[in-house]
N, C-alpha and C positions, 0 to 999 in steps of 0.2 A: 592533629593532622587537619582538624576541621579549621584551625586558628589558621595555620599555612596556607590553605585553600583559598579562605575570606579575605587575606594578604594579597592574593594576586589579583590583577586587572582582569576584567570579562573575558579579553581574548584569551590571555594565558589560562583561564578557569575551562574554558569550552576547548582549548589544546589539550588541558589534561583529560578531559573527559574522555578526548579521541583516544589518547595515549592509553588510559586505563582499559577502554572497550576494545582497541586492537590487540593489547595485551592479552585478555582474556579470551578471544577469538584465536589466536596463534596458538596458545596452549591447547586449546581444545581442538584445532585443526590437527596438530601435531600429534595429541593424541589419537585422535579418528584414523590418522594416516599410519601410525605404528600399530594399531589394531589390525586395520586391513593388509598389511604386509605380513602380518604374524598368520593370519588367516591363510594366505597365500600359500604360505609357505609348509604350516602346520594346520591344516583343518581341524578344529577339534570342537567346532560347534556345528549346529544344523544349519540347513539351510535358510532357515527361517531366522535365526540369530544375525546370518550374512546378512540378510535382504532387511534385517533392522539396521544394521551399520550402513549399508548403503543408502537408507533412507535418511539417516541422521548426517551422511555425509553431503547429500543434496542438502538438506536445511540449512545445515552450515556454508553450503556456496550460497543460498540466498540472503543469509544474515551478512556473510560478508559484501555480495553485490549492494545490498540496501545501505550497510555502514559506511563504504567506499564513496558512493554516489555522495551521501550528504557531507562526509569529509570534503570532497571534492567542491560542493557547493559553498559549504562555510568558507573553505581556505581562499576560494577565488571571489567572494562575496555576493551581496545580494542581486546584482545583476546577472551575474554569469548563473548563480542558482536558478533563478529563473529561466533561463536560456535553457539550462541542462534537463529541465523539468519539463519545458516545451517539447525538446528533444524525445524524452521517455514518453510523453503522451504521443507524439507522433508516431513513434515505432509500437506502442500499446496500440493506438487505436488500427493502424495498418494490421496487427494480427488479428482484431477482431473483425475486419472487415473481409479479410483474406479467406476467413471459414464463413463468410456469411455470402452467399450467392448473391451477385448483383447482375443488373440488366445495363442494357446502352441507356436507358431512361435515367439510369441513378447517376451518370456520369457529373453531371451538372453539379447535383447535391454533393458529391465527393469532392469536386474542387472546393466548393464551398465552404466544406466541412473540414480539409486538409488546409486549404491556405488562405482562408478569411476568419472562420470561427477561431480555429486554435489560437493561431498569432494573435487575433485581437484580444483573447481572454486573458493571455499572458501579458499582453500591454497593459492592460487593467490590473491585472495582479501586481507588476512591475513599478505602476504608478499609484498603487496603493488606493485606485477607486474602487473600494471593497461595495458599496451598495449598486454600484452598474454591474459588478463582477458578478455578483452573486446572482443576477437576475437575468444577464445576457443568455447564457443557453436555456433555462429552465422554460424562460418565457419566449425570448423574441427569437431565438434560432429554432426552438421546437414549433413555432409557427413560420418561419421563413421555410423550414426545410422541405414540407409538403408542397409550400407554394411552388419553389423550385422545380421539385418532382412531376407537380400537375403541367407544369408549361411545356415539359418534355413530352408530353403526348403519349404517355405509356401508362396505362392505368393496370395492367396485369399484377397481380399481387401488390397492388399499391400499398394497402394499411401495412402489410407484412414488412415490406421494403424499407419504408421511411420509418417504421417503428424500431428496426435492426439499427438503419442508422443513428436515430436518436438515442438511443440505448447506450451504442458505443461511445457517441459523443459524452455523453452523461457521464458512465464511467471512466473512460480513458482520459477526457479533457478536462471537463468539470470538477469532478472528484480530486484527480491528482494535481490540479493548478491549486488547490487548498494549501498543500504542503509548504511551497514558497511562501504562500500568502503568510502563513504563521511568523515570517522572519520581518514583516514589515508591521506587526501589531506594536502598539505602543502604550507600554505599561509604564505607571510612574516610578522612577526607581530602578528599571530594569533595562536601562539603555544598553545595547551590545550584548545580552544575552540570549536573544530569541532564539539561538541556536539550541538552546537547551530543551525549549518547547517542543522542537522537531524531535530531539532525541527522546524526549520523555514520553511524546507520542509512539514513535516506533518501537520504544523498549518495551512498554506496556504491552501493546498489540503483539509482537513478535512473541515476546514471553508466554502471552496467554494464547498463542497460536500454536507454539511449541510443544506446550505443556498439554496441550489440547489433544494434539497429534501422538503423543507418547501414550498417554491414559487410554487413549482409543485403540491403539494397536496393541494394547495389553489388559485391559479392561473388556469383556465382553458384555454387552448390553443390546437389546433391541433396538434396532435404528427407527428415528423417527420419521424419516422419509427415506425408506429403502431404496427407491427408484432413484435419487438423486445423491443420495452418500450413505454407504451401508455403516460408515463409521460414526456418522453425528447421533448423538443422544444428548438426553438433557443432563443425563448423569456427570459424563466426560465433559460436556459443556460448561456447566457449572464448576467442575474442579479448574478446569482451564483459565475460569474467570477471575478464580481466588488471586494467583499469583500474580495476577497483572494488576489487580487492587493492591495487592500489598507491596507489590513494587510501587505502584505510583505513591504509596505512603512512604515510602523510602527515600524516591526521588522528590518529594512536596519541597526540600532544600534549595534543589536546584530553577524550581518554578516561582512564578509570582502567587501561589496558592499556597494556604492554609493546609494542615494535614486532611483536613475532613474535606475541604474542596479539592484536593488533588486524588483523593479516594474516589471521589464521586466522577470526577473530569475521567480518570483511569478505567472505570466502569464503564461509562459511555463511550468511550473510545473501544474498548474490548467487546461491547456488547455489538456495535456497529462494527467492527472488523470480521469477527466470526460470523455474524448473519450474512456479510457481505461477501465473505468467502464462500459460505452454502449458495447462494445467489449465483455465484459465478461457476459454481461446480454444475448447478441445474443448467446452467446456457453452455456448459460443455457437453453434458448428456443428450441435450438437445441438438446439438453439433453431431455425436455420435465420436466424439475424441478424448484421449485421454489427457492431452495436454494442450495448452495454446501453442501456437506458432504451425507452420507447416510441417505437416507428418510428425506434430510433436516436437520439432526441434524450431525453437524460436531464436531471435536475435541476441540472445543473453547465454545461450550453450544449451542443455540438455532438454531441458524446460523453457517453455514462452517466457516473454516479459511480464506477461499478465500472472502467468502462475506465482510470481514473486510478488507482485505489487496489488492484487486484488483486495485484501484484507484494508491494505491502507487506501485505497480508492473509494473505500466508503467509511472507513474511520474518519480520514482527514475532515472533509466538509462538516460532518456532525462534531466534529471534535471544536473544528474552528468557530464554528456558528455558536455553540454550546458557551464556549470560554468567552465569544465576543458579546454576546448577549448578556451574561451573569456580570461580566465585568465591565460592560458599558465601555468598550475601548473600540 
């Protein structure tokens, strides 16, 4: 099998990978559908079990969404992938801002964020100007936003309003823009295979989050921060990291990393993703909402877009810069 895969071209290898992933997701989705139909006709389990089944169906939907997005981006090329993620950033930032009260004095800053900063960030990504794209938002934009806001002559809640907008840009634009940037990294002898890096990142982070959710819902431990998350504790967090690291080792053959390097990179991505998910939960608690999106309904369905990509928004920049720094690419 391995000899067969090695004999394929890089494009064929990536295509084969997506075929395998879609096959696994199809089997899992059909199984979940059959179980749910059986429960509707002959309910033999309690309400808790049915709630668990509905929860896993939601997680499967999230996984389907992410895989389809990455498949479209890969199939249509790097430029289209960059544009696709720019649109995701736009909708994610819209969800974030919708739940953050704004004033008339914020209109100029919002125009700057949506129609200048966001497209400029992705233009820099698409042209592989990594040094500038790495500092545009955390340096120049963080200074420009309050200047524009001050010129609007509205000092009321000035610090809070600007901090919310800056944080939204950081998560929804800066963080997510590092995913298509992975497609443009140049590793010697790894040409045409960068889609594997994106798959590696999403695979280890999503696996870690799924296991963490499953363990937290079945193993009761005192939460670390009960006001933020009643399910997060160090035991389930560590258990959730382990499968992500193991998967990183298993997938090392599709990356430019050795097994040890692959495990370390997977650990870095999983830690960043899980901590980012916790931070985004804290933001939702602050806003008093269960899900992102208007009344808990976002642009992608039952949950908001940010609910689906929050861990990735934190894991992608940490993973990207760790890879770039360590390998000097």
